C-alpha positions in Angstrom: 13.4 -9.4 -21.0 9.5 -9.8 -20.9 7.4 -11.1 -17.7 6.4 -14.9 -17.7 5.2 -15.7 -14.5 1.7 -15.2 -15.7 2.3 -18.5 -17.9 2.9 -20.5 -15.1 -0.3 -19.6 -13.5 -2.3 -19.8 -16.9 -3.6 -16.4 -16.7 -3.1 -13.1 -18.9 -0.6 -10.6 -17.7 -3.2 -8.0 -16.9 -5.4 -10.8 -14.8 -7.0 -9.4 -11.7 -6.4 -10.5 -8.3 -9.7 -12.8 -8.4 -8.2 -14.4 -11.6 -5.0 -14.9 -9.8 -6.5 -16.5 -6.6 -8.7 -18.8 -9.2 -5.8 -20.0 -11.1 -3.5 -20.4 -8.0 -6.2 -22.8 -6.6 -7.1 -24.8 -9.4 -3.5 -25.6 -10.0 -2.8 -26.5 -6.1 -5.5 -28.8 -6.5 -3.8 -30.4 -9.6 -0.4 -30.7 -7.8 -0.6 -30.8 -4.5 1.2 -33.9 -2.9 -1.6 -34.9 -1.0 -4.0 -35.2 -4.1 -1.3 -36.2 -6.8 1.7 -38.8 -7.1 4.5 -37.1 -5.3 7.2 -36.8 -7.9 10.5 -34.6 -8.4 8.7 -32.8 -11.3 5.5 -32.2 -9.2 7.3 -31.0 -6.4 9.2 -28.5 -9.1 6.1 -27.4 -10.3 4.5 -26.8 -7.1 7.2 -24.5 -6.0 7.1 -22.5 -9.3 3.3 -22.1 -8.9 3.6 -21.1 -5.4 6.3 -18.5 -6.4 4.3 -17.4 -9.4 1.5 -16.6 -6.9 3.5 -15.1 -4.6 4.8 -12.4 -6.9 1.5 -12.1 -8.9 -0.6 -11.5 -5.7 1.8 -8.5 -4.5 1.4 -5.5 -6.4 4.8 -4.2 -5.9 6.1 -7.6 -6.7 4.0 -7.9 -9.8 4.9 -4.4 -11.3 8.6 -5.2 -10.8 8.5 -8.7 -12.5 6.3 -7.1 -15.3 9.0 -4.2 -15.8 12.0 -6.4 -15.4 11.0 -9.8 -16.4 13.0 -11.0 -13.2 11.8 -13.0 -10.3 11.9 -10.3 -7.2 13.3 -11.1 -4.0 
């Protein structure tokens, strides 16, 4: 299974930490409940965005996700 969380953030799998932060910040601005219409879909998107950022901002979690394609605990 291949990694896929980078697709949520709109980055390459090899993106550096600055690219990850920039993509996360842009998506937060786009889907944050204070800045857009709060719907179930947007809440789910925001949850996925936060999860993807959590994995891609931690080198150990990122490596595990890249290796297994699963979402690390």
